[in-house]
C-alpha angles and dihedrals in degrees: 000000000000092000092052094044101044110014096039089036095226123160122252088250093053094048091049091051093048094048095038094236135118121273090244090058090055093049095047094041092052091045092053093043093051090049091054091048091050091050092049091049092051092048090052091051094047094043090065098274096285115159118253113264093225144359119307111237111223096172127080119232091254094050115123092228 
């Protein structure tokens, strides 16, 4: 969802159509994912700049992705 919206520069409407979800789900999913990415980035900065040990999950377990 985040990749389609921001890296592929698609509109909310296009992402919703591609994934088969409502536009509100795209907006809220991207909002939550960006919040998690910001939090992970801040933790990395305040933990001395060490690289994460694994991938950062930005999707909830119930996410359609």
